[in-house]
VEXFITI-176942 format. One record per residue (C-alpha): residue number from 0; residue in three letters; x, z, y. Coordinates in nm, 2 decimals, padded with zeros to 4 digits. Layout:
R   k   r   east     up  north
R NUM ala      X      Z      Y
...
END
This chain:
R   k   r   east     up  north
R   0 met  00.48 -00.09 -01.91
R   1 lys  00.20 -00.31 -01.78
R   2 trp  00.20 -00.37 -01.40
R   3 arg -00.12 -00.17 -01.34
R   4 glu  00.03  00.13 -01.52
R   5 glu  00.35  00.09 -01.32
R   6 leu  00.15  00.06 -01.00
R   7 ser -00.05  00.37 -01.08
R   8 tyr  00.27  00.57 -01.14
R   9 leu  00.44  00.45 -00.82
R  10 ala  00.13  00.50 -00.60
R  11 glu  00.10  00.86 -00.71
R  12 arg  00.47  00.95 -00.68
R  13 lys  00.66  00.72 -00.44
R  14 pro  00.65  00.64 -00.07
R  15 trp  00.42  00.35  00.02
R  16 lys  00.71  00.13  00.11
R  17 asp  00.83  00.16 -00.25
R  18 val  00.49  00.05 -00.37
R  19 leu  00.50 -00.24 -00.12
R  20 val  00.84 -00.35 -00.27
R  21 phe  00.67 -00.34 -00.61
R  22 phe  00.38 -00.56 -00.49
R  23 lys  00.61 -00.81 -00.33
R  24 lys  00.81 -00.84 -00.66
R  25 met  00.49 -00.88 -00.86
R  26 ile  00.37 -01.15 -00.63
R  27 ala  00.70 -01.33 -00.64
R  28 glu  00.68 -01.32 -01.02
R  29 asn  00.31 -01.40 -01.04
R  30 pro  00.22 -01.60 -00.73
R  31 asp -00.11 -01.73 -00.88
R  32 asn -00.24 -01.39 -01.00
R  33 val -00.53 -01.30 -00.78
R  34 glu -00.55 -00.95 -00.92
R  35 val -00.21 -00.86 -00.78
R  36 tyr -00.31 -00.97 -00.43
R  37 val -00.64 -00.78 -00.46
R  38 ala -00.46 -00.47 -00.57
R  39 ala -00.20 -00.49 -00.29
R  40 ile -00.46 -00.54 -00.02
R  41 tyr -00.68 -00.26 -00.16
R  42 phe -00.38 -00.02 -00.18
R  43 leu -00.28 -00.08  00.18
R  44 ile -00.63 -00.07  00.32
R  45 asp -00.69  00.25  00.13
R  46 leu -00.37  00.39  00.28
R  47 leu -00.47  00.28  00.63
R  48 leu -00.82  00.43  00.59
R  49 glu -00.74  00.75  00.41
R  50 gly -00.42  00.83  00.58
R  51 pro -00.14  01.03  00.43
R  52 val -00.15  01.17  00.08
R  53 glu  00.07  01.47  00.04
R  54 ala  00.27  01.37  00.35
R  55 arg  00.41  01.06  00.18
R  56 ile  00.37  00.87  00.51
R  57 asn  00.38  00.96  00.87
R  58 phe  00.05  00.80  00.94
R  59 val  00.07  00.79  01.32
R  60 arg  00.41  00.62  01.31
R  61 glu  00.35  00.39  01.01
R  62 ala -00.02  00.28  01.06
R  63 asp  00.09 -00.03  01.25
R  64 asp  00.34 -00.12  00.98
R  65 ile  00.07 -00.08  00.71
R  66 ala -00.17 -00.30  00.91
R  67 arg  00.10 -00.57  00.95
R  68 glu  00.15 -00.57  00.58
R  69 ile -00.23 -00.60  00.52
R  70 lys -00.24 -00.90  00.75
R  71 lys  00.05 -01.07  00.58
R  72 phe -00.09 -01.02  00.24
R  73 phe -00.44 -01.13  00.36
R  74 asp -00.31 -01.44  00.54
R  75 glu -00.10 -01.55  00.25
R  76 ser -00.36 -01.49 -00.02
R  77 his -00.66 -01.62  00.18
R  78 lys -00.49 -01.96  00.20
R  79 gln -00.44 -01.97 -00.17
R  80 phe -00.76 -01.80 -00.30
R  81 asn -01.03 -01.90 -00.05
R  82 glu -01.22 -02.07 -00.33
R  83 asn -01.17 -01.79 -00.58
R  84 ala -01.49 -01.59 -00.61
R  85 glu -01.32 -01.28 -00.75
R  86 tyr -01.08 -01.27 -00.45
R  87 leu -01.36 -01.34 -00.20
R  88 phe -01.57 -01.06 -00.35
R  89 phe -01.31 -00.79 -00.34
R  90 val -01.11 -00.88 -00.04
R  91 gly -01.42 -00.98  00.16
R  92 asn -01.55 -00.63  00.10
R  93 phe -01.22 -00.45  00.17
R  94 met -01.14 -00.64  00.49
R  95 gly -01.49 -00.54  00.62
R  96 leu -01.37 -00.18  00.62
R  97 thr -01.10 -00.25  00.87
R  98 asp -01.30 -00.37  01.17
R  99 trp -01.20 -00.06  01.37
R 100 tyr -00.84 -00.18  01.33
R 101 phe -00.85 -00.56  01.32
R 102 gly -01.15 -00.61  01.55
R 103 gly -01.51 -00.71  01.50
R 104 asp -01.43 -01.07  01.40
R 105 ile -01.32 -00.94  01.07
R 106 leu -01.67 -00.83  00.99
R 107 glu -01.80 -01.19  01.02
R 108 leu -01.52 -01.32  00.81
R 109 ser -01.59 -01.05  00.55
R 110 arg -01.95 -01.15  00.54
R 111 gln -01.86 -01.52  00.50
R 112 met -01.63 -01.44  00.22
R 113 gln -01.89 -01.24  00.03
R 114 lys -02.15 -01.51  00.08
R 115 lys -01.91 -01.78 -00.04
R 116 ala -01.83 -01.58 -00.36
R 117 ala -02.21 -01.58 -00.43
R 118 glu -02.23 -01.95 -00.36
R 119 ile -01.93 -02.02 -00.60
R 120 glu -02.08 -01.81 -00.88
R 121 pro -02.45 -01.78 -00.80
R 122 asp -02.53 -01.61 -01.13
R 123 asn -02.28 -01.33 -01.09
R 124 ile -02.47 -01.02 -01.01
R 125 leu -02.17 -00.85 -00.85
R 126 tyr -02.14 -01.14 -00.60
R 127 lys -02.51 -01.14 -00.54
R 128 trp -02.49 -00.76 -00.46
R 129 ala -02.20 -00.81 -00.22
R 130 asp -02.39 -01.09 -00.05
R 131 ala -02.69 -00.87  00.00
R 132 leu -02.49 -00.58  00.16
R 133 ser -02.63 -00.49  00.50
R 134 ile -02.87 -00.78  00.49
R 135 asp -03.13 -00.69  00.24
R 136 pro -03.13 -00.32  00.16
R 137 lys -03.41 -00.35 -00.11
R 138 lys -03.23 -00.63 -00.29
R 139 glu -02.90 -00.45 -00.26
R 140 thr -03.04 -00.14 -00.42
R 141 asp -03.21 -00.33 -00.70
R 142 leu -02.89 -00.52 -00.78
R 143 ala -02.69 -00.20 -00.77
R 144 ile -02.92 -00.05 -01.03
R 145 glu -02.89 -00.36 -01.24
R 146 ile -02.51 -00.37 -01.22
R 147 leu -02.48  00.00 -01.32
R 148 ala -02.69 -00.07 -01.63
R 149 asp -02.46 -00.36 -01.72
R 150 ser -02.18 -00.22 -01.93
R 151 glu -01.99 -00.55 -01.93
R 152 lys -01.98 -00.56 -01.55
R 153 ile -01.87 -00.20 -01.52
R 154 lys -01.60 -00.26 -01.78
R 155 trp -01.48 -00.57 -01.59
R 156 leu -01.47 -00.37 -01.26
R 157 lys -01.27 -00.09 -01.43
R 158 ser -01.03 -00.35 -01.57
R 159 arg -00.94 -00.42 -01.20
R 160 gly -00.79 -00.08 -01.15
R 161 ala -00.83  00.12 -00.83
R 162 ala -01.00 -00.17 -00.65
R 163 gly -01.26 -00.20 -00.92
R 164 glu -01.32  00.18 -00.93
R 165 tyr -01.37  00.17 -00.56
R 166 met -01.64 -00.10 -00.60
R 167 ile -01.81  00.10 -00.87
R 168 asn -01.83  00.39 -00.63
R 169 met -01.97  00.17 -00.36
R 170 ile -02.24  00.04 -00.60
R 171 asn -02.32  00.40 -00.70
R 172 arg -02.38  00.48 -00.33
R 173 glu -02.64  00.22 -00.30
R 174 ile -02.89  00.39 -00.53
END
């Protein structure tokens, strides 16, 4: 079973701490795999934002634990992947969703990460779109339309699992 399939199975059926153990194992086995870190951070942020699914967590009691794990994964991965455009694109976007929990400074860091992704790969329309978020609504909408018409970009996002699906949904909201 591929790791994404195993993740999907665990995420739907097991407590979040079991999924966390899985991520830690995957990172230990694949420390240079940016996709594992992106998936882990997305999973935990989604859990923090969306709260309990079918009572698998006691949200009030475990939210701080989830936030600590997000911070650990972020701190570890940011040191390693702060020059990786894919990482900056995804994680910059996801961390920007957590300002209510981590404070307003995370918004500036999120913005810097998205900008840097576009600087590293200036021809990548996904990174251009992320860089335009909240700054240039017209450009953001135009780029979203262009991305949705690009089957290769959509296929690439889908290949990134739940994190990529989330980004497709965000892009769809822009039009």
